[in-house]
C-alpha positions as CSV (number, residue, x, y, z in Angstrom):
1,M,-17.2,-0.4,3.8
2,K,-13.8,-1.4,2.5
3,I,-12.1,0.1,-0.5
4,T,-8.5,0.1,-1.7
5,V,-6.7,3.5,-2.1
6,N,-3.2,3.5,-3.7
7,G,-2.8,-0.1,-2.8
8,R,-3.9,0.2,0.9
9,L,-7.1,-1.2,2.3
10,R,-9.2,1.6,3.8
11,E,-12.5,1.6,5.8
12,T,-15.0,4.4,4.8
13,A,-18.5,5.3,5.6
14,G,-21.2,4.2,3.2
15,N,-22.4,6.6,0.5
16,E,-19.2,8.6,0.6
17,T,-18.3,10.6,-2.6
18,I,-14.9,11.0,-4.2
19,T,-14.9,14.6,-3.1
20,A,-15.5,13.6,0.6
21,L,-12.7,11.0,0.4
22,L,-10.3,13.6,-1.0
23,V,-11.2,16.2,1.6
24,A,-10.8,13.7,4.4
25,S,-7.4,12.8,2.9
26,N,-6.4,16.5,2.9
27,L,-6.2,16.5,-0.9
28,Q,-7.4,19.3,-3.2
29,P,-9.9,17.8,-5.7
30,A,-8.8,20.3,-8.4
31,A,-5.2,19.0,-8.1
32,T,-5.9,15.3,-7.9
33,V,-6.6,12.8,-10.6
34,V,-8.8,9.8,-9.5
35,E,-8.8,6.4,-11.2
36,R,-11.6,4.2,-10.0
37,N,-11.5,0.5,-11.0
38,G,-9.2,1.3,-13.9
39,V,-11.2,4.3,-15.3
40,I,-10.3,7.9,-14.8
41,V,-13.1,9.8,-13.2
42,E,-13.9,13.3,-14.5
43,R,-13.4,16.0,-11.9
44,T,-16.9,17.3,-12.6
45,D,-18.2,13.9,-11.4
46,Y,-16.3,13.8,-8.0
47,T,-19.2,15.3,-6.1
48,T,-21.7,12.8,-7.5
49,T,-19.7,9.6,-7.7
50,T,-20.4,7.5,-4.7
51,L,-17.9,4.9,-3.6
52,E,-18.9,1.3,-3.5
53,E,-17.7,-1.7,-1.5
54,G,-14.5,-3.1,-3.1
55,D,-13.7,-0.1,-5.2
56,V,-10.0,0.2,-6.1
57,L,-8.8,3.8,-6.3
58,E,-5.6,5.4,-7.4
59,L,-5.1,9.0,-6.4
60,V,-2.5,11.0,-8.2
61,R,-1.7,14.5,-7.0
62,F,-0.1,17.3,-9.0
63,V,2.8,18.9,-7.4
64,G,4.4,22.1,-8.6
65,G,8.1,22.9,-8.3
66,G,11.1,23.8,-10.2
């Protein structure tokens, strides 16, 4: 299945959740905001939201520093 993540085309397995995508991308779900097709996904829904063909995702990671 093909999706777009941060402007880049990506192949994924079918029935993959947002949590699975984040873990495979070495991102912490608790520190990542996900926008799917223009709508921000609630963190509580990451484990139940299944990606679909053609989804467009923007992943924004919080970074600490100072």
